[in-house]
N, C-alpha and C positions, 0 to 999 in steps of 0.2 A: 623535552621529553619524546621519546616515540613511543607509542602502545599498539600494538595489533589486538584488534577484536573479534573474537569468535564467537560466532552462534553456530550450535550443532545438534543439540541434544533432543529437539523435537522435529521440527519442521522447517524449511526455508533457511537452510543452513547459506551463511553469509560472511563476509569479512570486512572490516573497516579498518583505516590507519589513520591514528590522531597523531598529529606532530606539533608540539607547543599548546596543544589544547585546541588546535583545529583539525578538523576532518579533512584530510586531501584526498583519499580515495575510499570507495566502498562499493560492493558489488555482490549480490546475491550468487551463488554457486550455480543456480538453474540455467544462468546466461552463458554459464562456460560449458556446464555438462549436458546441457539441453534436456534435462529430465524436470519437468514443470514440477514446482516447489523443490526441487533440489534431490525429496526423497518423501516416504510418508514416515508419518510421525507414529512409528511402532518400535519397542525396546531393541529389536534386533537392529535397528538402524541406526541406533545411538552411537555408534563407534565412528560413523563417517564423518570426515572432517570436510570443510571447503577449503580443498588444499586448493585447487586451480585459482578460487578468487583469492586466497591469502596469497598465494605467490605472486598474483598479478598487484594485488596492492603494495608490495613492497618493490616490485620491479620499476612499479610508474612512479613511486617516490625516490627511486634511486637508492633504495634502502636494502640493507643486507641483514640477515637475521643476526650476526653479532652488533649491528646497531639498535636494536631493539632493547628498550629499558624495562618492558612488560610485555607479557600477552594477555589479554583480559576473558577469561571464560565464562561465559555469561549463564552458568547453573552452578550451583554450589551443593556438591553432594552431602558434603557436612551437615546439612539443614534436613535431609530427607528423612522420611519416616516409613514404615510399612506401608504399601498400598491399603491393604485389609484395614489398618488401624485407622486410614484416613476416610475408610467408607468408598473406595475406589475397586472397581473391578478389573485388575491390572495383573494377571498371577506373574507375568514376565518383568514387571516395573522393578525388580530387585537387578536385572540384567542391565537397566538403562542406567541404574546407578552405579553400578561396577564398572560401565564404560565410562562414566563421567570420572568416576574414580581416577582412571588411568590416562584422563585426558592428556595432561602432560607428557607423558610417554608416546602417547599418540600424535602428539603435535611435534615432538621431536624427533619422530620419524618422517613425519609428513614435510617438515621444514629442518634438514640437515643441517645441522651445527647449532641448534636451539639449547639452551640449556633449559632442562624442565623445571628447573628451578623458580625461571621466571613467569610461569604460569601463576597466574592469581584467579581463583573463582570467586565471581561476583554474583550473588543471589539475583536469580532470574527476573524478579520483578523490580529490584533496584537498578538492574541494566536498563528495562523498560522505562523505569522513571527517569534516570539519567538521560535517555534519549529524547525526551520531551523537556524534561525541567531546566538541563544544561544547554540545550541546542535551541530554544525558542529565542526568536529575536528580541523578544521582552524579557529574557530570562533575568531574574534578578531576586531580592530577597523577598519580594511580594509575590512569588510564584510558587502555587499550590499545583501538583500534581496528582492526577486521577490514573490509576492503570488498573484495566479489566481485561481479562483474557480466559483463555481455558483452564491452565494450571500452569504452575510451576513447582517448586520443589515442596510445598505443604499447602499454598496457598493459590488463589484466583483472583486476589484483588489487592492493591495497595493504594492508600492515600494518604498524603504526605505534604510538606512544605520544604522550599528550599532557604536556607538560611546561610547566608555567607559562602553558596556556593557546596553547602553539606544538606544532605537530604535528612530530614527529620521526621520519621514515620508515624502517623497519627491512627491508622489502623489498617490491619489486612484481614481478609476473611479466609478461614482455613477451610480445606475440602473437606468434602466432596462439594459443598456448594460453590456453583462457577456459574455464572450469566454465560461465560463463551464456552462451556460444557453443553449448556442448555441449548443453545444454538446450533451447536454441531450436531447433539441429537435431533434436534427437530430437521436438521439439513440432510442427515440421514434418512429419518423417516419420510422425507418429502422425494427420495429417491436420487439426491445428489450426493457428492462424494464430499464426506465431513473434511474438515480442516483445509478447504479447499474451495466449495462452490457457496459459502455464507453468503455470498453477493448477490446471487441469483435468489434466495430466500428471501432479502430485501428488497428485491425487485419486484418478484412475486406478490409481496405482501400490499403493494399498491392497488392490485385487482382485487382484494378482498374485502370484507367486512369484519372488525375485531369482534365477533360475535361471542368468542369464548373470554372475552377479556376478564369478566366477572371470577370466573375460576382461578383464571391465573393471578388473578391478585390475591385470591386465598393461600394458593399454591407456590408462588414466588413473593416474599415477603421482606421488607426493609425493617431492619430494628433499630431501636433507638440509639444505638452506639455506634453507628455510622457501617454497619455490616448488613447483612442480608442471608436469607435462608432460601434453599431451591428444595421442594417437595419432588417425590418422585413423580412424574404425569405418564398416564395411560394414553400416550397419542392415538393409538387404534380406535380408541371409544370417542376421539374428537375426529379423524378422519382415517381412511383407510391407507395403510402402508403403499407407497408407489414405488413402482419398479422402474430404474432408470429410464427405461422408454418407453414407461406407463401412460397412460392419461393423465393429464391434469386437469383436475376438477374444480369446481367452486369452493368446495370443501377444503381443498389444500388450499386455496389462496386465503381462506377466511383463517385457517388455522396459522399460515405464514404472518397475516393480518394481526390477529391476537397478540402472538409472541413479540412482534415487534413494536407492537403497542405498550405491552408490558416492560420491555426492555427500556423503551423511552422514559417511561414512568420511573423505574428503579434508578438509571443512570442520574436522572434528574434529581432524585432523593438524595441520593449519594453525592453528589455535587453540592448540594446545600447543607449537608452534614458537614463537608470538607471546608465549605465556605466559612460558616460559624467556628467550626474548630481550630482554623488556621487563622483567625482573627480579621476575617474580611478581606483575605488575599484579592487583588484587582484582575489577576491573572490567572485563567486555568490551563494547564498543557495535559495532554492525553496520549496514552500510548496504550498497547497490547491490542490484539486483534478486536476486540470490541470498537475499538477507537477506529477501525475503518468501517464503522457503519454510519455513513456520511448523512442518512435520515436522522439517527439519534444524535448525532453531532450537530446539525442545524436546530433540532428542538432544543436542546441545552442551552445553545448560543441565544436563541430567542427567548426562553423562558426562564434560564438560569440566572444566578445572582452576579455572574461576573462581567466585568468589563470586556475582557477580551478572553478568547477561548482559540487556542492552538493546539494543532493536533501534529505529532511526529508523521512525517511524509511515509517513511517505512514504519508505521505502528506495529506493524505484526513482528513475529518471532526476528526476521531479518534485522530489523531497527536494533535489537538489543546486541549485534555487533558494535554498532556505533556505540549506544549507553555504557556498555561495559568498557571499553575503551576509555570514553570520558570521564566514567567514574573512577576507575584506576589513574588516568593521568591526573586528576584532580586531587588523589590521595598522594601523589608525586609532587603536588605542589605547581601545579599546571593550572591557569585559569581556563576555563572553556570559552572557544569563541561559537556565536550563535551561527547556526547555519544559514548560509545565504543564498542555497540553491539547493537541488538534487543530481545536478549534473555530475556527480562522483564516481561512475563508471568509465567504461572503454572507450577512448575515441581514437580516429583516425585522421592524419593531416590530408588536406587535398592531393597531396603526391601519391600517398598511399592509396587513396580512394581512385586515384586515375589508374594507377597499377593495377589494382584490381578490376576496373573495368575492360582495361586491356588484355587482361589475362583471361578475364570470361569472355573476350570478343563480343561485345554488346556496343553495337553503334551510340554514340553520345555527343552530346552539345554541351558547351558551357554558356550559358545564356549570360547576357548584361546582369540579369538578376534573377537566382533562381526563384525568389518569393515572387516576384511578378510572374515569371513561368507557371509557376504552380498554381497561382490565383487565377490565371486565364484558364486553365483546366478545370478547375472548380466550379467557376463560372458557367461552364459549359455542362456542367453535370458529370464531370468524370471524377474518379477516386486517384488521389494520390498517394502514393507510399512515402512517407517524408523521413528523411534519415537525416540526422544534424546534430553536431558535436558529439559530448560525450552522452552515455546512455544514463539515463534514469535510474537512481535507487530507491527500490521501494516498487509497489505493484502498479503505479498509475501512468501511463504515457502522457508527457507533459510538452510537447512538441520537439522531442529528441528523437523518437522513436513510434511515429503515430502513422494513422492511417486517416485521411481527411477527404472530407464530403462536403457539398452543398446542404445545408439544413432547410432550404426552403421547398424542398420536393418532398412531400408526404410519402413517396414511395421509396426514399431514402433509408429509413430505418430497416424496412425489410431487406432491401439490397445489400444493406451493411452487414447485415446479421446472417445471409447468405454467403457471402463472400468469407466469412470469418467462421461460419458452421456455427451458429449460435442459435439458441432459443429464441424463438420470434416474440416473446414477452420481455425481453431485456433491453432496456433503454439504450441509446447512444448519448454521447455528451457533448456539449461545445465548449470551445475556446471563443473568448471575446476580448476585442479591445479593453484595457482596463480603464481607461476614459470613457468608454460608451456601456459599461457592465450596469450603472446603476439605474438607467432610464429602462433597462431591459429585464433584469432580474432583482427579486427583493431578497435579501439575505446577508450573509457574511461576505464583506468586500474589503478590502480584496481577499480573493480567494486562487492564489496561484498553485495549489496542490490537490484541487477537484476532493476536499474531503467534506464538502458540506452540499446539501440540496439548497435550490432557492427557487422559489416561486416565479413563474415565468409571467410578467406584466401582461394582462388580458390584450392588451393592444398588439402584443407582439406573438401569440401563440398560433396566428393563422399564419404570421411571417416565417416563422421556423418551426413548422410541426415537427421536422425529423428529430429536435433534440428535445421537445416537450413531452413528457412521460405522460402516461394516463391520466396521472394526479396532479398534472399540469406544473410539475417542477422539473427541474434540470440540474445535473450535477456539473457547476460551473467552475471553468477554469479561468482566471483573468490573467492576461498577458500584458507586461509593461515592456515598453521600447527599450527601458534601461536594463532590464536584466535578460531579455530574450527579443533582442533587435531583429532577427531574420523572419522570428514568427510575428512580431508585431506589422514588420513591412508588407508580410502576407495578407495578414488581416485588412490591413489599410486600402491594399490595391484590391482585395477582393470585395470591399465595402464599396470602392470607386466603381468598380463594376458592375456592381448589383443592388447597392443600398443597403447590404445586410454586413454589419460589423462581426458577424458571428460563422464560426465553421464548424463544423464535426469534426471532433477528435477521438478516436479511440485506438487501441493499441496496435503495434504493428507485429502483429501474430495471428494465427487462427486457433480453434479451438483445440485445447488440449496441450498447446505448445507453448513455451517460453516464449517472452517478448524476442522480437530480433535482436541481435547484439552487433553482430559482424557484418561487414560490407557485402560478403558472399551470402550470406543469412537473408540480407535485404533482397540480393538479387535472385534467390530462388525462391523467396514469395513472389516477388513480382512477377517472374517466370511462371507460375502456377496460380495465379489468383486473377480475376479479371480487373486488373489495375491499369488505369491510362498513362499514369506517368510515376516514375522513381526520381525523386529527387536526392540525388546522394550528395552530400554537401553542396558545391556549386554545379554539381554535373546534373543533367537532365538527360533520361532514357524515356523514349515515348514506345507506345506498344505499337503503334501505326509502322515504326521504324523496325519491328523485329517481322513485319510482315502479317501480323494481326489486325485486329480491328475490334470495337464493340460489336 
């Protein structure tokens, strides 16, 4: 069966193609349109579809519209109720529902030849659940799933278990109670862009003290039946509203720390209820925007009752494109194949990359080993723009579209944040050889998708200060030679040169822009940022060769 999954209704529009239960292509629309997150999550944008990513998914698989058995849309307007009835202040929500109802016709216009009758609505949280419970490497009958986000049709949470590939929902939490909306409100109050910058709040929390935790325990409560309630919070009484360019104070950091701490506690309580209700499932899978909170994930893995915790790498709304497709494929009789990686986006052959370099008239070389070439630049404290293979599905750069740097220089953090135009309180993350990770980091290992934080072992903190956050943690990506041989070679060569099996890894973009996706975009970033080397596939472009320098 061939099922095309579509996420469009809120934010991070994306498309994914599942063939015979296996994901063969998936990408966010932002990588094509170059609009961060694809669009804003307002009712007026709900008609916009991931037209470019959907067309690419089909083309990449050599699939025509006529070949599709179904199109899975990750929202079911038939479940919706009036926003006021749900306690939401969204007078235009009816427009969002109207657009969703017309999605089959909109999709038929976007994909000429598509029969609108092939479009199937999948409840938003069911799509999230499938993206985790059906895609996890350990997926099976002993798999629980917890979904937490801002909102779906009428709920913000789903707890369930997969039996024989079918979801059995045990609990949902109806709106307006929402942990995701709680965090979004805080993000807005702190002067950041909601539904976009929540990860900044998580980083800021490490600088504060959770001195409002007692109050938040009164306002955000877990119920005995596996749900929760969120009362209205007077944010201004706890910290002054911050303008986007305003001063960040200790009060702001303390508020972030307090909400972060309460979020962790509630997630733990919900997971414990699910463990009991599911009969003691050994594996917990997570999806929804809250599942991108790697600090909460790490605490859940350390203190929760499960043997294994797996987080969908595209846990936000983009991942519902994949989940919707997997869910519908299952209803059509296909058995899902676990994800083997996130390199599901666009890629270019060596010949195509070289043609792009020639078109741009850039001087380049083809070294015997691009990994060794990059390692030498990194060892000399240079920054490397690393562009290899197919792009990643989801928000994390995992060695395909990355900026790399030396972790041993304390100045690297500020330098990288300057290059990317980011706030200086934000940490940068390490990638590490999988076989060396346990001696340096304490936490969930392996960690190939950078979705947990780890304690940096004390004897290593002074050796890799650039990737050690203020609280002594790091958001780790482990690299295995079996799945990422070129990156593993780079790490091995860097260790040979420096004694450090760790390299700084952050996304190949600058602030406010989507991750680089095409070779041309990689060259444009290289030309405009103080980066010493562009490693474009097997080809090397050096800053000095352009007549510049550090």
